[in-house]
C-alpha positions in Angstrom: 0.4 37.8 -20.1 -1.5 38.5 -16.8 0.2 40.4 -14.3 0.5 38.9 -10.6 0.7 40.4 -7.3 2.1 39.2 -4.3 1.3 40.4 -1.0 4.4 39.2 1.1 7.2 37.1 0.0 8.0 34.5 2.7 9.1 30.9 2.3 6.1 30.0 0.6 5.2 32.8 -1.6 8.5 32.7 -2.2 8.9 29.4 -3.4 5.8 30.0 -5.6 7.7 32.7 -7.5 10.9 30.4 -8.3 8.8 27.8 -9.4 6.5 30.2 -11.6 9.8 31.9 -12.8 12.1 28.5 -13.3 9.6 27.0 -15.5 8.7 30.0 -17.3 5.1 29.9 -17.0 5.4 33.7 -15.7 7.7 36.7 -17.1 9.3 37.8 -14.2 8.5 41.4 -15.9 4.7 40.3 -14.9 5.5 39.8 -11.4 5.3 42.5 -8.6 5.6 42.0 -4.6 5.8 43.6 -1.6 6.9 42.8 2.0 7.9 44.3 4.9 11.9 44.0 5.2 12.7 46.0 2.2 16.1 45.2 2.5 15.2 41.4 1.9 12.4 42.6 -1.1 15.5 44.2 -2.4 17.7 41.4 -2.4 14.9 39.3 -4.0 14.0 41.5 -6.7 17.2 41.4 -7.8 18.0 37.8 -7.6 14.5 37.1 -9.3 14.1 39.7 -11.8 10.7 40.7 -10.1 9.4 44.2 -9.4 9.4 45.5 -5.6 6.7 47.7 -4.5 6.9 50.4 -2.1 3.0 50.5 -1.1 0.3 48.4 -1.8 -1.9 51.0 -4.6 0.7 50.6 -6.9 1.3 46.8 -6.2 -2.6 46.6 -6.6 -3.2 48.5 -9.8 -0.2 46.3 -11.8 -2.1 42.9 -10.4 -4.4 41.1 -12.5 -3.8 38.4 -10.2 -3.5 39.3 -6.6 -1.7 36.5 -4.1 -2.3 37.0 -0.5 1.1 35.8 1.1 1.0 37.1 4.3 0.4 35.0 7.8 -3.5 34.2 8.6 -3.2 36.3 12.0 -2.4 39.8 9.4 -5.6 39.2 7.2 -7.9 40.7 10.0 -5.8 44.3 9.6 -4.0 44.2 6.4 -7.5 43.5 3.9 -9.7 46.2 5.3 -6.6 48.6 4.7 -6.5 47.3 0.7 -10.5 46.6 0.3 -10.9 49.9 -1.4 -7.8 49.6 -3.6 -8.8 45.5 -4.5 -12.3 46.5 -5.0 -11.4 49.5 -7.4 -9.4 47.1 -9.7 -11.1 43.8 -8.9 -8.0 41.5 -9.3 -8.7 37.6 -8.9 -7.8 37.3 -5.1 -5.5 34.3 -4.6 -5.6 33.4 -0.4 -3.0 30.6 0.8 -3.7 31.4 4.4 -4.4 28.2 6.3 -7.8 28.3 8.2 -8.9 31.4 6.9 -12.2 31.0 4.1 -13.1 32.3 1.2 -16.1 34.0 2.8 -14.3 35.4 5.6 -11.7 36.7 3.1 -14.6 38.2 1.3 -16.3 39.4 4.7 -13.2 41.2 5.6 -12.1 43.2 1.8 -16.4 44.2 2.3 -17.4 43.5 -1.3 -18.4 40.2 -3.6 -14.8 39.6 -4.5 -13.4 36.6 -7.2 -11.2 34.6 -4.4 -9.8 31.5 -5.8 -8.2 29.5 -2.1 -5.0 27.5 -2.3 -2.8 25.6 -0.5 0.5 24.5 -2.0 3.9 23.6 -0.1 7.2 24.8 0.0 8.0 22.2 -3.0 6.9 24.7 -5.3 10.6 26.0 -5.5 11.7 23.3 -7.1 8.4 23.0 -9.3 7.4 19.4 -7.1 4.2 21.1 -4.7 0.9 19.5 -4.3 -1.6 22.0 -4.3 -5.3 22.3 -3.5 -7.8 24.6 -5.1 -11.0 25.4 -4.8 -13.0 29.2 -5.9 -15.9 31.0 -3.9 -19.4 31.5 -5.8 -17.9 34.8 -7.5 -15.0 33.3 -9.6 -15.5 31.9 -12.9 -14.9 28.5 -14.2 -12.2 30.2 -15.7 -10.7 32.1 -13.2 -9.9 28.4 -11.5 -8.8 26.9 -14.6 -6.3 30.1 -14.6 -5.0 29.3 -11.4 -5.1 25.5 -11.8 -2.8 25.6 -15.1 -0.3 28.4 -13.4 0.1 25.5 -10.0 0.3 22.4 -12.5 3.3 23.8 -13.7 5.1 23.5 -10.6 3.2 20.3 -9.7 0.4 18.6 -9.2 -2.8 20.1 -8.8 -6.1 18.8 -7.4 -9.4 20.4 -6.7 -10.4 19.8 -2.8 -13.5 21.0 -1.6 -12.9 23.8 1.4 -14.4 22.1 3.9 -11.7 19.2 3.3 -8.9 21.9 3.4 -7.5 21.5 6.8 -7.4 17.6 5.7 -5.0 18.4 2.7 -2.9 20.8 4.5 -2.0 18.4 7.3 -1.3 15.6 4.9 0.5 17.6 2.1 1.0 21.2 3.7 2.8 20.2 6.8 4.2 16.4 5.6 7.5 18.1 4.4 8.3 18.6 7.8 7.4 15.4 8.5 9.9 14.0 5.6 12.9 16.0 6.7 12.8 15.0 9.9 12.6 11.1 9.0 15.3 11.9 6.4 17.4 13.5 9.7 16.7 10.7 11.9 17.4 8.0 9.3 21.1 9.9 8.6 21.2 9.9 12.7 20.7 6.2 13.0 23.4 5.6 10.6 25.8 7.8 12.0 25.5 6.6 15.6 26.3 3.3 13.5 29.3 4.9 12.3 28.6 6.7 9.2 29.5 10.5 7.8 26.2 12.2 8.5 26.3 14.2 5.2 27.1 10.7 3.1 24.0 9.6 5.4 21.7 12.5 4.6 22.2 12.0 0.8 21.6 8.4 1.0 18.6 8.8 2.9 17.1 11.5 0.6 17.9 9.4 -2.3 15.8 6.4 -1.0 13.0 8.7 0.1 12.7 9.9 -3.3 13.0 6.7 -5.2 10.4 5.0 -2.7 7.8 7.5 -2.8 8.2 7.4 -7.0 7.9 3.9 -6.5 4.7 4.0 -5.2 3.0 6.5 -7.4 3.6 4.5 -10.2 2.5 1.4 -8.6 -1.2 -0.1 -8.1 -0.2 -1.3 -5.2 -1.3 -0.5 -1.4 1.7 1.1 0.5 1.5 -2.1 3.1 1.9 -4.4 0.1 5.4 -2.9 -0.7 6.1 -2.8 2.6 5.4 -6.4 2.7 7.7 -7.1 -0.7 10.9 -5.0 1.1 10.4 -7.8 4.5 12.3 -11.1 4.2 11.4 -13.7 6.9 13.5 -13.1 9.6 15.6 -10.2 8.2 16.6 -6.4 8.3 13.8 -4.7 7.1 11.0 -6.5 9.3 13.3 -5.8 12.5 13.2 -2.3 11.4 9.7 -2.0 11.0 8.2 -4.1 14.1 10.7 -1.3 15.8 9.4 1.4 14.1 5.5 0.2 15.4 6.8 -0.8 18.8 8.0 3.1 19.3 4.4 4.0 17.6 5.5 5.1 14.3 2.2 5.0 12.7 0.3 6.1 15.7 2.6 9.6 15.9 1.9 10.2 12.4 -1.9 9.5 12.7 -1.6 12.1 15.6 0.1 14.4 14.1 -1.9 14.4 11.4 -5.1 14.8 13.3 -3.8 17.9 15.8 -2.6 19.9 12.8 -6.1 19.4 11.4 -7.7 20.4 15.0 -5.5 23.4 14.8 -6.6 24.4 11.4 -9.7 24.4 12.4 -8.9 26.5 15.6 -7.2 29.3 13.5 -10.3 29.6 11.4 -12.4 30.8 14.4 -10.5 33.1 15.6 
């Protein structure tokens, strides 16, 4: 069993670790991590049964696969600092940073590192992530297969060309926030009309899960399913036309577009 290290253990990295541990695809004793907040590090180590490290050198030494789970802005400072240790151990380096290409990460490390780029989402914590993967020229097909197998245990994993990672991020990495907003919006509407908010949230979440599953299991276009739900002169078509009156689809399209532009902006820094 390969040993896995995480530099950083915030929301995303923490969700991935929880997914790996809960699905038993990695032994918790084979996971090492380090984060700046030592109080939270001790708490996570205790809760998940994983190994907290006091310094980067010991973490890297224990890592056959090294996940970089810090914010993109930290990379230019962090990577030169750990480059010597990483080059000596030569682990498979896995980045989940938005906007940073495998080439830019290789340049920061200063050698021909084996790099896999991933973009999961927070649903990894419940083994329902949607994860994009790609590799650089120094990582092997076997390296890529190793990461794909790991993430396939906690959701859908798909190879995406690196030049389309910003698009993937906009529709899979950012969209959980939009879905949460939609669920809350449905519940707020119900609350406005007299239903208990908590009950409305439960109903809305169930409806969203069921609708997504219905589409995933059908061979129909989403708009065909919309038409099937809408009866002439009924309540659903009233709601659908109201959403379009308030530019629902246009707003979603613009959110995707702006997320992609932001990712490209980050990649230039």
